[in-house]
Every structure is written in structure tokens, then in C-alpha cells.
C-alpha positions as CSV (number, residue, x, y, z in Angstrom):
1,M,-36.5,-36.5,39.9
2,T,-37.8,-38.7,42.6
3,D,-35.1,-41.0,43.6
4,R,-32.1,-38.5,42.8
5,T,-34.0,-35.5,44.9
6,T,-35.0,-38.6,48.0
7,T,-31.0,-40.1,48.0
8,A,-30.0,-36.5,48.1
9,R,-31.9,-35.8,51.2
10,G,-31.7,-39.0,52.6
11,D,-33.9,-40.2,55.3
12,I,-34.5,-36.7,56.7
13,G,-38.0,-37.0,58.6
14,K,-38.9,-40.4,57.1
15,A,-42.1,-40.7,59.0
16,G,-43.7,-38.4,58.1
17,F,-43.4,-35.1,55.8
18,D,-40.3,-32.6,55.8
19,R,-42.0,-29.3,57.1
20,R,-38.8,-27.7,56.8
21,L,-40.1,-27.3,53.3
22,I,-43.7,-25.9,53.7
23,P,-42.1,-22.2,53.8
24,P,-40.4,-22.0,50.8
25,M,-43.5,-24.2,48.8
26,M,-45.9,-21.7,50.2
27,L,-44.0,-18.5,49.3
28,G,-43.0,-19.9,46.1
29,S,-46.5,-20.9,45.0
30,V,-48.1,-17.9,46.3
31,L,-45.4,-15.3,44.3
32,N,-48.2,-15.6,41.0
33,P,-51.2,-15.4,42.4
34,V,-50.0,-12.4,44.5
35,N,-49.2,-10.4,41.2
36,S,-52.2,-12.1,39.7
37,T,-54.1,-10.1,42.2
38,V,-52.7,-7.1,44.1
39,I,-52.5,-5.1,40.9
40,A,-56.9,-5.6,40.4
41,V,-56.8,-1.9,42.4
42,A,-54.3,-0.3,40.8
43,L,-55.5,-0.5,37.7
44,V,-57.2,2.4,37.7
45,P,-54.1,4.7,38.9
46,I,-52.3,3.6,36.6
47,G,-54.4,4.1,34.0
48,A,-54.7,8.1,35.3
49,A,-50.9,8.4,35.8
50,F,-50.1,7.4,31.9
51,G,-53.4,8.4,30.7
52,A,-54.6,5.1,29.7
53,P,-58.1,3.2,29.3
54,P,-58.9,0.5,30.6
55,S,-58.8,-1.5,27.4
56,Q,-55.1,-0.6,27.3
57,T,-54.4,-1.1,31.4
58,A,-55.8,-4.6,30.6
59,W,-52.2,-5.5,29.2
60,L,-51.0,-5.6,32.3
61,V,-53.2,-8.4,33.2
62,S,-52.5,-10.0,30.4
63,A,-49.0,-10.0,30.0
64,L,-48.5,-11.5,32.8
65,Y,-50.7,-14.4,32.3
66,L,-49.4,-14.9,28.7
67,A,-45.7,-15.4,30.2
68,T,-47.0,-17.2,32.7
69,A,-49.3,-19.9,30.5
70,L,-46.3,-20.2,28.4
71,G,-43.9,-20.7,31.2
72,Q,-45.5,-23.1,33.4
73,P,-45.5,-26.0,31.8
74,I,-42.4,-26.1,30.6
75,V,-40.4,-25.1,33.5
76,G,-42.7,-27.5,35.1
77,R,-41.0,-30.0,32.3
78,L,-37.6,-29.1,33.6
79,I,-38.3,-29.6,36.8
80,D,-39.8,-33.0,36.3
81,I,-35.9,-33.9,35.0
82,F,-34.0,-32.1,37.0
83,G,-35.6,-31.8,40.3
84,P,-37.0,-28.2,41.6
85,R,-34.1,-26.5,43.5
86,R,-32.4,-25.1,40.0
87,L,-35.4,-23.9,39.1
88,F,-36.9,-22.4,41.7
89,L,-34.2,-20.5,42.8
90,L,-33.4,-18.8,38.8
91,S,-37.2,-17.8,38.8
92,T,-37.4,-16.5,42.3
93,S,-34.3,-14.4,41.1
94,L,-36.1,-13.1,38.2
95,V,-39.2,-11.8,40.4
96,G,-37.1,-9.6,42.3
97,V,-35.5,-8.3,39.1
98,A,-39.1,-7.8,37.6
99,G,-39.9,-6.1,40.9
100,V,-37.2,-3.3,40.6
101,V,-37.9,-2.4,36.6
102,G,-41.6,-2.0,37.6
103,T,-40.9,0.2,40.5
104,L,-38.8,2.1,38.3
105,A,-41.0,2.1,35.1
106,P,-41.2,5.3,33.0
107,G,-43.9,4.4,31.1
108,L,-46.6,2.2,30.5
109,G,-44.6,-0.3,28.4
110,V,-41.9,-0.8,30.1
111,L,-44.7,-1.6,33.0
112,I,-45.8,-4.2,30.8
113,A,-42.5,-5.2,30.5
114,A,-41.9,-6.1,34.1
115,R,-45.2,-8.1,34.3
116,V,-44.0,-10.3,31.6
117,L,-40.9,-10.8,33.6
118,L,-42.7,-11.3,36.6
119,G,-45.1,-14.4,34.7
120,F,-42.0,-15.9,34.0
121,G,-40.3,-15.3,37.1
122,T,-43.1,-17.2,39.4
123,C,-43.4,-20.0,37.0
124,A,-41.3,-22.3,39.0
125,G,-42.9,-22.2,42.4
126,Y,-46.1,-23.9,41.8
127,P,-44.9,-26.9,39.7
128,A,-41.9,-26.9,42.2
129,A,-44.4,-27.3,45.1
130,M,-46.4,-29.9,43.5
131,A,-43.5,-32.0,42.2
132,L,-42.1,-32.0,46.4
133,L,-45.4,-33.2,47.4
134,R,-45.1,-35.9,44.8
135,T,-41.1,-36.5,46.1
136,E,-42.2,-36.7,49.9
137,A,-45.4,-39.4,49.3
138,A,-42.8,-41.2,47.4
139,R,-40.3,-41.4,50.6
140,T,-43.0,-41.7,52.7
141,G,-45.2,-43.9,51.3
142,Q,-48.2,-41.7,51.9
143,D,-49.2,-40.9,49.0
144,S,-52.6,-39.0,50.3
145,P,-51.2,-35.3,52.2
146,A,-54.6,-34.0,52.3
147,G,-53.3,-31.5,54.8
148,V,-50.2,-30.6,52.9
149,L,-52.5,-30.2,49.3
150,T,-54.6,-28.5,51.6
151,A,-52.5,-26.0,53.1
152,L,-50.9,-25.4,49.7
153,A,-54.7,-24.4,48.4
154,V,-55.1,-22.3,51.2
155,A,-52.6,-20.2,50.8
156,N,-52.8,-19.5,47.1
157,Q,-56.5,-18.4,47.9
158,T,-56.0,-16.8,50.4
159,I,-53.3,-14.2,48.7
160,A,-55.4,-14.7,45.8
161,V,-58.3,-13.1,47.8
162,A,-56.3,-11.1,49.8
163,G,-54.2,-9.2,47.1
164,P,-56.7,-6.0,46.3
165,L,-57.4,-5.7,50.0
166,L,-53.5,-5.6,50.2
167,G,-52.7,-3.5,47.2
168,G,-55.1,-1.1,48.6
169,L,-53.1,-1.2,51.4
170,L,-49.5,-0.4,49.4
171,I,-51.4,2.1,47.0
172,G,-52.6,3.9,49.8
173,L,-49.2,4.1,51.8
174,G,-46.6,4.8,48.7
175,G,-48.6,4.5,45.6
176,W,-49.1,2.1,42.5
177,R,-45.8,1.3,42.5
178,S,-45.5,0.2,45.3
179,T,-47.5,-3.1,44.0
180,F,-44.2,-3.7,42.1
181,A,-41.9,-2.8,44.8
182,L,-43.7,-5.4,47.0
183,N,-42.0,-8.1,44.6
184,I,-38.0,-7.2,46.1
185,P,-38.7,-8.5,49.9
186,L,-40.9,-11.6,48.8
187,A,-38.4,-12.7,46.0
188,A,-35.1,-12.1,48.2
189,V,-36.6,-14.6,51.2
190,A,-38.5,-16.7,48.6
191,V,-34.3,-17.0,47.4
192,T,-32.8,-17.4,51.2
193,L,-35.8,-20.0,52.0
194,G,-35.0,-22.3,48.4
195,A,-31.4,-22.3,48.7
196,L,-31.4,-23.3,52.6
197,R,-34.4,-25.7,52.5
198,L,-34.9,-27.0,49.4
199,P,-32.9,-30.3,48.4
200,R,-29.8,-30.1,46.5
201,Q,-29.6,-32.5,43.6
202,P,-26.7,-34.7,43.0
203,S,-24.1,-34.0,40.4
204,T,-25.0,-35.4,37.2
205,G,-21.6,-37.0,37.0
206,T,-20.6,-38.1,33.5
207,A,-21.2,-36.7,30.2
208,A,-23.4,-39.7,29.5
209,V,-25.6,-38.8,32.0
210,R,-26.2,-35.5,31.5
211,G,-26.5,-35.9,28.0
212,R,-29.5,-38.1,28.9
213,L,-31.0,-35.9,30.9
214,A,-31.2,-32.8,28.1
215,A,-32.3,-35.6,25.2
216,Q,-35.4,-35.7,28.0
217,I,-35.9,-31.7,26.9
218,D,-38.2,-32.0,23.6
219,L,-37.0,-28.7,22.2
220,P,-39.3,-28.4,19.4
221,G,-42.1,-29.6,21.1
222,M,-41.8,-27.0,23.3
223,A,-41.2,-24.3,20.7
224,L,-44.3,-25.3,18.8
225,F,-46.5,-25.7,22.1
226,A,-45.4,-22.1,22.6
227,A,-46.4,-21.1,18.9
228,M,-49.8,-22.1,19.4
229,L,-50.1,-21.2,22.9
230,F,-49.1,-17.3,21.8
231,S,-51.3,-16.6,18.7
232,L,-53.9,-18.1,21.0
233,L,-53.8,-15.4,23.3
234,L,-52.8,-12.5,21.4
235,F,-55.8,-13.6,19.8
236,L,-58.2,-13.8,22.7
237,M,-56.3,-10.3,24.0
238,N,-58.0,-8.7,20.7
239,L,-61.3,-10.3,19.4
240,H,-61.7,-8.4,16.1
241,A,-61.0,-9.1,12.3
242,G,-58.2,-7.9,11.9
243,T,-56.8,-10.5,13.6
244,W,-58.1,-13.6,11.8
245,Y,-54.9,-14.9,11.1
246,L,-53.8,-15.8,14.7
247,P,-56.6,-18.6,15.2
248,V,-54.8,-19.8,11.5
249,I,-51.2,-20.0,13.1
250,T,-52.9,-21.8,16.3
251,V,-54.0,-24.0,14.2
252,A,-51.7,-25.0,11.8
253,A,-49.4,-24.7,15.2
254,A,-51.4,-27.4,17.1
255,T,-51.4,-29.8,14.0
256,A,-47.4,-29.8,13.9
257,F,-47.5,-29.8,18.1
258,A,-49.3,-33.0,17.9
259,V,-47.7,-34.6,14.9
260,R,-44.1,-33.6,17.0
261,E,-45.1,-35.4,20.4
262,L,-46.7,-38.1,18.9
263,R,-43.3,-39.2,16.9
264,A,-41.1,-37.8,20.3
265,R,-39.3,-40.6,22.4
266,T,-39.5,-37.8,25.4
267,P,-42.0,-35.7,24.5
268,F,-43.0,-32.3,26.1
269,I,-46.4,-32.9,26.8
270,D,-47.4,-37.6,26.1
271,L,-50.3,-36.7,24.4
272,R,-51.0,-40.4,24.3
273,V,-51.0,-40.4,28.1
274,L,-52.9,-37.5,28.0
275,G,-55.5,-38.2,25.8
276,G,-56.2,-41.9,27.6
277,N,-56.5,-40.1,30.6
278,P,-60.2,-38.2,30.2
279,A,-60.8,-37.2,33.8
280,L,-57.7,-35.1,33.9
281,L,-59.0,-33.6,30.4
282,A,-61.9,-32.8,32.1
283,T,-60.0,-31.2,35.0
284,Y,-58.3,-28.8,32.9
285,G,-61.3,-27.6,31.0
286,R,-63.3,-27.1,34.2
287,A,-60.2,-25.0,35.6
288,L,-60.8,-23.0,32.3
289,V,-64.3,-21.6,32.7
290,A,-63.9,-21.8,36.8
291,Y,-61.0,-18.5,36.4
292,V,-63.3,-17.1,33.7
293,V,-65.5,-16.7,36.7
294,S,-63.3,-15.8,39.1
295,Y,-61.2,-13.2,36.8
296,A,-64.0,-11.7,35.6
297,F,-65.1,-10.8,39.4
298,L,-61.3,-10.2,40.4
299,Y,-60.8,-7.6,37.9
300,G,-64.1,-6.5,36.2
301,F,-66.2,-6.3,39.3
302,T,-63.3,-4.1,40.7
303,Q,-63.1,-1.5,38.4
304,W,-66.6,-1.4,38.1
305,T,-66.5,-0.5,42.4
306,E,-64.0,2.0,41.7
307,E,-65.1,4.2,38.5
308,S,-68.8,3.6,38.4
309,Y,-69.6,3.0,42.3
310,G,-67.3,5.4,43.4
311,L,-65.0,3.3,46.0
312,T,-61.3,4.1,46.8
313,P,-58.5,1.4,45.8
314,F,-58.5,0.8,49.5
315,H,-62.1,0.3,50.0
316,A,-62.3,-1.5,46.6
317,G,-60.5,-4.0,48.4
318,L,-62.0,-3.8,51.6
319,V,-65.1,-4.9,49.9
320,Q,-63.4,-8.1,49.7
321,I,-62.6,-9.3,52.2
322,P,-65.5,-11.7,53.1
323,M,-64.9,-13.2,50.1
324,F,-61.1,-13.6,52.0
325,L,-62.8,-15.1,54.9
326,V,-65.5,-17.5,53.0
327,G,-62.9,-18.9,50.9
328,I,-60.2,-19.7,53.5
329,G,-63.1,-21.1,56.1
330,V,-64.5,-23.4,52.7
331,S,-61.5,-24.5,51.8
332,V,-60.6,-25.8,55.7
333,T,-63.7,-27.3,56.0
334,V,-63.7,-29.2,52.5
335,G,-60.1,-29.7,53.0
336,R,-60.6,-32.6,55.2
337,S,-61.5,-35.2,52.6
338,T,-59.6,-36.0,49.4
339,G,-62.7,-36.3,47.2
340,V,-63.5,-33.7,44.9
341,L,-67.3,-34.2,43.8
342,G,-68.7,-32.1,46.5
343,K,-66.6,-29.5,46.4
344,L,-66.9,-29.1,42.4
345,L,-70.7,-28.7,42.7
346,L,-70.6,-26.2,45.7
347,G,-68.3,-24.2,44.0
348,G,-70.3,-24.2,40.8
349,A,-73.3,-23.4,42.6
350,G,-71.7,-20.7,44.6
351,Q,-70.3,-19.2,41.2
352,I,-74.2,-19.0,39.3
353,A,-75.8,-17.5,42.7
354,A,-73.3,-14.9,42.9
355,C,-73.5,-14.1,38.8
356,V,-77.0,-14.0,39.4
357,L,-76.9,-11.3,41.9
358,M,-74.3,-9.0,39.7
359,L,-76.8,-8.7,37.8
360,T,-79.3,-7.0,39.9
361,L,-76.4,-4.2,41.4
362,T,-76.2,-1.1,40.2
363,E,-74.4,2.2,41.2
364,G,-77.2,2.9,44.0
365,S,-77.3,-0.7,45.5
366,A,-76.4,-0.4,49.0
367,V,-73.0,-1.4,50.4
368,W,-73.9,-4.2,52.2
369,T,-75.3,-5.9,48.9
370,L,-71.4,-5.6,47.4
371,L,-70.5,-7.5,50.7
372,V,-73.0,-10.1,50.1
373,L,-71.7,-10.7,46.6
374,A,-68.1,-11.6,48.1
375,V,-69.1,-13.9,50.8
376,I,-71.1,-15.5,48.1
377,F,-67.6,-16.0,45.6
378,G,-66.1,-16.8,49.2
379,V,-67.6,-20.1,48.3
380,P,-66.3,-20.9,44.8
381,Q,-62.9,-19.2,45.4
382,G,-62.4,-21.7,48.5
383,A,-63.8,-24.9,46.9
384,N,-62.8,-25.0,43.3
385,G,-58.8,-24.3,43.9
386,L,-59.0,-27.4,45.8
387,A,-60.8,-29.4,44.2
388,L,-58.8,-28.9,41.1
389,Q,-55.4,-28.9,42.6
390,N,-56.5,-32.6,44.5
391,S,-57.6,-33.4,41.0
392,V,-54.5,-32.7,39.0
393,Y,-52.1,-34.9,41.9
394,F,-54.2,-37.9,41.5
395,Q,-55.1,-37.9,38.2
396,S,-51.8,-37.0,36.7
397,D,-48.9,-39.6,36.0
398,P,-46.2,-39.3,38.9
399,R,-43.3,-39.0,36.9
400,R,-45.2,-35.7,35.1
401,T,-46.2,-34.3,38.4
402,A,-44.5,-30.4,38.2
403,S,-45.4,-30.2,34.2
404,S,-49.5,-31.7,35.0
405,A,-49.2,-29.2,37.7
406,G,-47.9,-26.4,35.0
407,L,-50.5,-27.1,31.9
408,L,-53.3,-26.9,35.2
409,R,-52.5,-23.1,35.5
410,T,-51.8,-22.8,31.5
411,F,-55.7,-23.5,31.4
412,A,-56.6,-21.4,34.3
413,Y,-54.5,-18.4,32.7
414,L,-56.8,-19.4,29.8
415,G,-60.1,-18.5,31.4
416,S,-58.1,-15.4,32.9
417,M,-57.1,-14.7,29.7
418,V,-61.0,-14.9,28.6
419,A,-62.1,-12.8,31.4
420,S,-59.8,-10.2,30.1
421,S,-60.7,-10.2,27.0
422,A,-64.6,-10.1,28.0
423,T,-64.0,-7.6,30.8
424,A,-62.2,-4.8,28.3
425,A,-64.9,-6.1,25.3
426,S,-67.7,-5.1,28.1
427,F,-66.3,-2.2,29.2
428,G,-64.6,-0.7,26.5
429,Q,-63.5,3.0,27.7
430,R,-65.0,2.9,31.2
431,A,-66.4,-0.1,33.7
432,S,-70.2,1.0,33.4
433,T,-72.9,-0.3,35.2
434,S,-74.8,-1.9,31.6
435,G,-71.3,-3.1,31.1
436,M,-70.6,-5.0,34.4
437,H,-74.3,-6.6,33.6
438,H,-72.8,-7.3,30.4
439,L,-69.6,-9.2,31.7
440,A,-71.7,-10.7,34.3
441,W,-73.8,-12.9,31.4
442,I,-70.9,-14.2,30.4
443,M,-69.8,-15.5,33.8
444,L,-73.2,-16.6,34.2
445,G,-73.1,-19.1,31.0
446,A,-69.2,-20.2,32.1
447,G,-70.3,-20.9,35.2
448,A,-73.3,-23.3,33.9
449,L,-70.8,-24.9,31.7
450,Y,-68.9,-25.4,34.6
451,L,-71.4,-27.0,36.7
452,L,-72.4,-29.3,33.7
453,V,-68.9,-30.8,32.6
454,T,-69.3,-31.5,36.7
455,V,-72.5,-33.0,36.8
456,F,-71.6,-35.1,33.2
457,D,-68.3,-36.6,34.5
458,R,-68.4,-39.9,35.6
459,S,-64.8,-40.7,36.8
460,L,-65.7,-37.7,40.2
461,R,-68.1,-40.4,41.2
462,R,-64.4,-42.8,41.9
463,P,-62.6,-42.6,45.1
464,S,-59.7,-40.5,44.4
465,A,-57.1,-43.5,45.9
466,D,-58.8,-45.5,43.1
467,V,-58.3,-43.0,40.4
468,A,-54.3,-42.5,41.8
469,E,-53.7,-46.4,41.4
470,R,-55.3,-46.3,38.1
471,T,-53.1,-43.4,36.8
472,S,-49.4,-44.8,38.5
473,T,-50.7,-48.0,36.5
474,S,-51.2,-46.8,33.0
């Protein structure tokens, strides 16, 4: 992919990163976080509109993550093979279709289907951005684009944190359907920018060349991966005795997937390379537990502020402005260096402090305590996402940057699914204070595990350049 893209673009801006790519990269990568978070303050009004309790509206969260967790590494692999342009344009077009379906949805079922379409539609943005970063690094000889990596992380975490506020504003202006209609203009702009600025791929030429490219698509591996992940996520969304068969399917599919990938000439996920890269595996594990904490706060705590504390959707989003501001400040400050250990430790400590404070809150707590909590949560919001993204960039096989980035998002979505299940189990029919405290204990356990995995990971003490050199020669 790198060679074909570079050839297509020639020597444009060879002295540095081609900044014409930044707008479509940024917009494409934020389509997922904006849809992940804007829904947070819409769950209660949607539930009221359709007479659905939190245990049912939680599917609006789960559906998007289920689709995206499946789609990100698959689309990422296709980007590694064919380049980002085609996949970017196709996926972002689907976002617009999903926006129309969601805006006109007559019931909760159709609304959930729209969220599935959004999940698949937002799959290409982030892997495409990471692939373009790798391509530009190879073209310019600058293998540490810290500034662009930081900008990408800041854009994603800014949108993620600002999502509830944006959702509250949209709901105040046009009702909860406006949170879906938002995707129509966003998709139109993304497709236009992608068509104008993303590098065109040269023609694949002869049938033999096209055949070699197609041979790199491991369809059986992708299908087994989908079966494994789908059954696991369904189990996480329905944690009760009646779903005992789902983990059995997960184990069977995982076994078949491992056998297939170890035998495949061009595997979907190269398990030998991945198994020989414990640093990258640890990064994926950290992503999972970090997002358990992050999304449990985003969805669970936000529901509590509306249902038990009594805030409107707009004010529930307004309370999170300090997290938005602190997150940006932390990302910009710590993004000046490529090292990740300090960022991870800072984020881990912030998670634990915030969870402890959540345990002290009640319906009678002063508003300023909610603002203090948002400030504290801004620290891991700004530090963790940047550290995890930088880790994957330097630790992954350069030939599989997009699929490795997609797999990072998959582990993040696994964490979000655990958070969604924990939120539904903690609240039941109503987001009560006791349920919020129960959720906070779960978050605290995940935060402690995150910190332990970080402290005992020796690979984090190596300079990023050493990690990059070791990975590229593996």
C-alpha cells in the first residue's frame, strides 16, 4: 500500500507532511467518537419517546460498538492492501445513509439498525488516518510525526468529550433525532474532502496483479474472527445463565481462527508476529481496561446525572466541559514527547482518583463536586488516548499499520461493551445512586488493573525510537 500511494502522489510536499491530508484524516477519524458520545445524553429522551428502560436503550450504545469492533480491523486490513481512498469514501458514504435512517426511524429497532450502519460506516476513518501517517513517514523520512499524532489524538478526544455537550445542544434545538441527522452533513463533507485530497491509487493493472492483491484477503480468517468477536460481544451484552452457549461458540471460533491464521500464507491477523510482540499485546490489554473506565463514566455517570441528580440533557453535557478543556490541555502538553510511560502513569492515577470521588457522590452533592470530577477525568482522557495511539504506531508492523490501529479500536470497543454491560447491570430499570456507586467500584477495579499492567511492563521503559526500530526489523 505504501509504495502504490507514494507513487501516485509523487513528491508533493516532500520536505514535510502533506498537510492537505489533515482535514479528511481528522474528520474521518472523529466520525466514530462523535457518534459514540453524542448519544450519551440522548438515551433518556429516546427511552421516554419509545417507552424503553435503560437496559433496552443500552443497545444503542452496544450496536455501534459491536459493528465497529468487527469492522475496524477488517477494514484496516483492506486499507493495508488496497490503500485508504476507496475504503474511506465507501465507509463515510454509509455514515450519511445511517444518518437518514436514524432521523426517520419509527421505532427503537430501526434506530438500533441505524447505529449498526453507523458502526460499519465509521470503520475506515481512523485506520486510514494511521495508514496515511505511515505512508507520509516513509515518503518524508520522518518516522516520528509527533505533531500529527498529537493532533489526531486531540481531535478524537476533543470530540469524544465534547459529544455530550453537542448532543445536549442538538436535543435542545431539534430533539433527539437531530443527533442522527448530524451525520448527513458530516458525511457529505468527509466524502468531498476524501475525494479531493486523498491520494488516488494507481490502477492494479493486469488480472494477475489484481489476483495477487485479492489473494491477500483472508476471507476465512475474517469470518472466524467475526464469529469469535460477535459471540463474545453478545455474551458481554447479556450476562446471564441463559447465554452459556455464547462463550462456548467464542472458544470454538477462537480455536478455529488460530489454526487458520497459523496456516494461512497471508493471514488476516499474523498471530506469530503478534505473539512475538508482547509490547503491542500489552497495549491492547491496556486499551480494553482504560475504556471500561472511560465509557462507564461517559454513559453511566451521565445517565445518573439526568435521572437521579435531575439535570437536563443540556446541563448534563455542560457539566462535562471541564473534562473537555482539561483533556485538550493534557494532550497538548504531554504530546510534545513520543514517550508513553509517563502518559500512562498519569492517566492511570487520574482514573483511580476520579473513581474514588464518584463513590462519594449522592443526589445531594453540590454541583461543584460534579465539575471537580469532570476535571479529574480530563487527565486520563487526555493522556491515555494519546499514549495508546503512539504505542501502536511505534510497536506495530509498518506493513500492517491500519489493521493494527483497527485492532486497537476493537479492544477499546470490547472495553466499552464491558462498560455498557456493567452500566446496565448496575442500573437495571433506573440510574440510581446505589447503582452509580456499584458501577464506580467496577471502574475502580479496572483502573487498578490498568495501573498494574503499566507498572510491570518493561517494554515501556525503552525509548520509542528503539521500539520502532525493533518492530520494523521483526
